[in-house]
N, C-alpha and C positions, 0 to 999 in steps of 0.2 A: 303229495312225501318228495323228499329230497334224498337222492341218491349217489352214490360216488363208488367206483368201478377199483377198486383197490385188490392186490392178490398180498397179502401177506406171507412169507415159509417163516412161521413159529414154534416156536418148542418150551414146550413146559417140563419144565424139572426145582429142585428143592434145594436151596444151598445153605450155611450155615453162615452165621452173622461173620464168625471170624475171619470165613474165606474172602468179604466185602472190608474190609477196614479201611480198606485207598478210597471205598468211595461213602465210609462212614457217615460225611456231613449231606451226604446228597437225601439219606434218607434218613428225617428227622429225629427220629427216635436212637439212631445209633451214638452211641458214649456212655454207655451203662455196658458193667465186666459184664455181661453174659452171652449165653450163645441161643440164637436163635434161629429159627428157620424163617425163611422167606420164600415166597409164593410169589416167578417170573417168569417172562416167556423174555423171548429175543425174536428180532424184527430184523430185516436184513434191509440196508437202507435201500430203494427201487426209484428209477428215473424213470417219468412218464408225466399223466396230466393229471390234474386235480381240480374241480369241476365242482361250480354249486349248479344242482337241475337237478328239475320237474322231469323226475318219472312217467313215464305211461305210455300204455299200449293200447296197441292202435294195427292197421291194418292199412295194406298197397290200394287204392281207386284206381281204376282208371276213365279219361273222361268216356262216357257214354250218351246217344241218342236210342232214346225210346219211344217209335216210332207205332202208331194206328191207325187204320181206316175211321175215317171220322162217322160216316154214314155208312147204314147197315145195308149189305149185303155177301154175295157169297163169290170168297174168291174167286177167279176169273184165268186168272199168270201171276205167279211167281219167275222173278225176270232177272235174279241174283243168285250167287249159291256161299253158302257157310264160306268165309275166308276171304274172298271177293275185295277187290279193292273198290270203292265206288266214286263220283265223277257226282259234284253240286249236282242238283236238280237231278241227277239220274232219277229214270223212274223204276221202280223197284220191284213194288205189284202192285195187281190191279185184282175190284171186284167188279160185279154184272154195276155197269150204268145207266141199263137201257131206258130205266125211268128218266132220267136226266139228259138221254141223246135230243132227241125232240126237243125238250128246250133248248138246250146249245144252239141249235143248228136253227131253230125260228129269232132267237136273239142276236145272231152272228145276219140275216139276213134285215133282219131290221134296223142293226146297224151297216149292215152300209145301203139300205134305205137312205138310213138318214144320212150318210156321208154323202151320196151321191147328191141328193136335194139341194142340202148346202154350200155343194161343192157350184150345183149350177144355180145357187140364188145369190153367191158370190159376188166382189165385184169386176174375177176375171170368170167369173160365172157366163154360159151362154143366156139365158134371159134377163138376164142385169145390161149383159153387152145392146140385146135386142133393142131392149128401152131406153137403153143409154145414146144411144143412135137414134130412136126415132125424134130422141129430145133435143138432137141436136140436129134432127133436121126441122123442126117445126121452128126452131128458134132461126134458122138461115133462114127459112119460106116467110118467114112474123116477118122478119129485116126487106124483105124484098119487097113484099107488100106495101111493106111501110116506107117505102124508097120511092116505091111507084102511086102510093093516094098523092107522096108528098109534089112528086111533079106532077099532077093532075089538077091538084090548087094551085099549084104555080100557073099555070098555061090555061086553064079552061073557068078558073075559081072554085070556091067551097062548094057551093052550093050547084056547081055543073052536074049535065046527068053522068058524065065520066068519071070526074070527084064520086059521086058520091054510090055507082056502083065498084066502085075499086074503095071505099068505105068499107063496104060487109065483107068483103077480100080480106083486109082488112083482119079488120075483129074478127073473120071465118079461125082466120092465122095463129092471129091472140089466144083465140079459145083453146086451138090443139095444141099449143104449145103447154096450157096450166093443165088440157091434159094428159100430154103425153110425159109433164112430171114430175104428175100423181101416181100415174100408170108403175114409174122409176121407181118414188117412195115407199108405193107397196110392194117392190118386190127388196127395198130394201128392209123391208118390216116383216117381210117374211122370211127374208134371210135369217134374223133376231133369230125368230120361231122356231127356222132352221136347226140354229144352234142351238136352242133351248131343245130342242126333240135328240139330237142328240148327240147331248148331254147323257138327257135320261137315258138315250140307248147304249151309249158304251157302260154306261152304271149295271144296265139288265144284262148288259152281255159280260161285264167281268164279275155279274153274283154269280148268271147260271153256270160260268164257266168255273169261276169255287164249289160252287157243286158240285160240277160233274169232279171237278180232281181230286173234292174229298171222296173219290170210288179210289181211289190211288193213292201210293206210299210214291213221295219223292225222295231224295239225300236229299239235308238243308247243307250239306257240305261237303266239300269232293276230302282227299286222301285220307279216308277211313272204313275201315273192313266189316264188311258181315258177322259181327259175331252168335246172331241168333235167328233164328226162326222158326215161330212159334205157330206154325200153320200149313196146310196145307191145300194145295186145288182142289177145291168143294168145299170153305171150311167155311160157315156161318158167323162177320165178323163186326165191328164196327157197330157204333150205337146200345142199345138197350137187349138188343141181341148176341150181343160178346159175350162168354161162356168164361173163356181163361181170364186170368185176372194178369197174368203178363203183358207188357208189348208184341205186337205180330212180331215185326224186323227191331232186332239191337244192334246200334254202330258205334265199333272201339276207336279211339282213334290213338293205336299202337306208342303210339312217340308221349304220350304224354300225360300220368298220371303223378299220384303225388301219394304222401303220409296222410292217413286222418285218424282225430281220435277225436276220443268225447271226454272233458273231462268236466268237474263240479264247480260252481263258483271262487271258493277259496283259491280255486289252482288258478284258475282262466281271468282272476284280476296279479298274477303273477304272470303272465307270459304276457309274450308283448310281439307285433311282427317284427321282422330282421334277426330274433332272438337263434343261435347258432345253434345246430343237432346232427346228432348222431343217431343214429339209427341202427338197430340190429332184427334181421328177419330174421322167422325161424327156419326157413328155410336153407338160409346161409348161415349156418351158428359160428363162421369163421370171417366173415365177412365187415366192416363199416360203414355204415354210408353216410356222408354227410350231408344235413341238410340246412333248410333255413325257415322259417314260422313265419305266411307269407299273409294269416290271415285266421282271428282269431273274432267268434261274432259275438255279436253283446245281446243279439236272442237268444234264446234256451228254446231247446227243445225238452219238450216233458214226456216220460218213459211209459207206462204202459201200471206204472208206483207212483207215478207220481212226484218221480222227482229229476227237478230240472237240471241239463245238462250243457252244454257249451261247446260245438265245437270247431279245430282246432286244424288247420293245414298246415303241410306242411311237405315243401321244396323237395326234393331227390334228388342227388349231384347227377349226371351224366353217368353211365356207363356201360360196363358191355354182355351182363350176365339180364337175364334174361327173368323179366318182371310176369307173374300173375294177377290179376283181380286176386283180392282179398286175400292173398298174404300173411299169415299174421307175424307177430314183432312186434317192439318196445321200438322210444324215443327218448336219445334225455335232452329237454331241453336245456339249454343253461345261459344261465344269468351271469356267471365272471367262472374263469378259468384261467389257469396256465399251464403249459405244458412241457414233454420234453425238461423238468427240472426234478431234482433232486428230493423226496421226498419221508416221511416217518409220520405216525398216527401220532397225535397230540397230544396223546398220553403220555410219549417218552420224550415229551422237553417240559423239564421243570425251572421254574422258576428261583433260583440259588439267590439269594444276596443281590435282589438285581439283576440278574444275569440268568441269563436264559439258556441252560445247561441238561446235556442226556450222558447216559450210563454207555459205553462202547467199550464192549467184552469183544477182545482176543484170544481165545483159547481159554488157558484156567485167568487172567487178568480181565481186572475192570477200570478202565480209565474213568474220571470224570473229564467233560471237554464240553467245552462251552460254543457255542452255535448262534448263526445269523439267523432268524424264519422271514418266512414273508409271507405269502396269501395264503388261509386258511378254510376251507369247508366248515369248518370243527368236526374234523376224526382226522383230515388229513391236513397236514403244512408242511409249504415249501423251506428247505433248507439251502439255504444259501453260502452258508461258508460252514466250515467246521468238518465238513464227511466227507465222504467220498462212497461213491456207489458199489455193492457187496461186503461193506463195515456192517456188523449186527449192535443190535443197541439192543437195551433193556431196556422193560416194561411190567416195571412190580404190579402184581394184583393188591 
């Protein structure tokens, strides 16, 4: 619905026709020589705002985090109190995790072992370094034996006893090189296997650590306050054993809040992000808070009566006043407005011979006056020229 906030000072009186002959042309049926009584009221020209706005009811909503234990267990400790300011990843509460302790310890040991194996077999590791040095030594020995064979062939001939004996040593050295190379390649292959095993151990440890962490509640964000603790030490929580419907711990950001409302589809189609808004709260009846539409959900939320409603979020301007969650109020979501203008009711303005006119009442006297109008919301109209604040205009019923 469209809502305009206008306060009129009206006075209902009855007057005779002869008392307003001055404005006879304004009332179309004047001109007959008879006396009639006309019912009218007066309205004071005021200065204020004229709005075309959608009026909605809603409430203040704070940015909250509802935290629960993901695994079943018995609460062992609650490490915060109501009102505490917490840091990101701070542990807030813990439950019995004895079933996971051994798994975490074993997976941590497996991870350490895998890491040491991979380190030992890497190019900078001890095993690889030993095999590499053995390979280099075999290559050097092969070169020396080959040189000696060439010298014996040169001195004594290829079929000499000396050459044949050295040839055996040369072939043995070549075999040692091949064997040393295979051993070094085996270390390299073992390193690849160790890397694969290390990845598996890391994944296993991460999984067991995650399962362990599910036995505790940590804060996902810093700078927030503990608003609720729905349990005590010894409570059975988490998994299928949870008996309470509320989260175990609720965190609230006291600096992050907004006005939230739900509207039907007809109204939702008229609301756009960026629309200026004016918010009134029941707790502060004399205050008006400015805001802006920041979100109109395109997805409906269906209530128990199968009625579709669309969430609308309105930001609230900075204020020194204290806000609480679920404070009820209303908001005008403005599509168009003028502020600080002279205004009267639309019904006070008449078109007479193509001119916009009003009847001004001054004491017992009446005056027809031409005016220039501006923006109107259908109920109130802006008066740009022709009237002053405090003057009284006539509205004939």
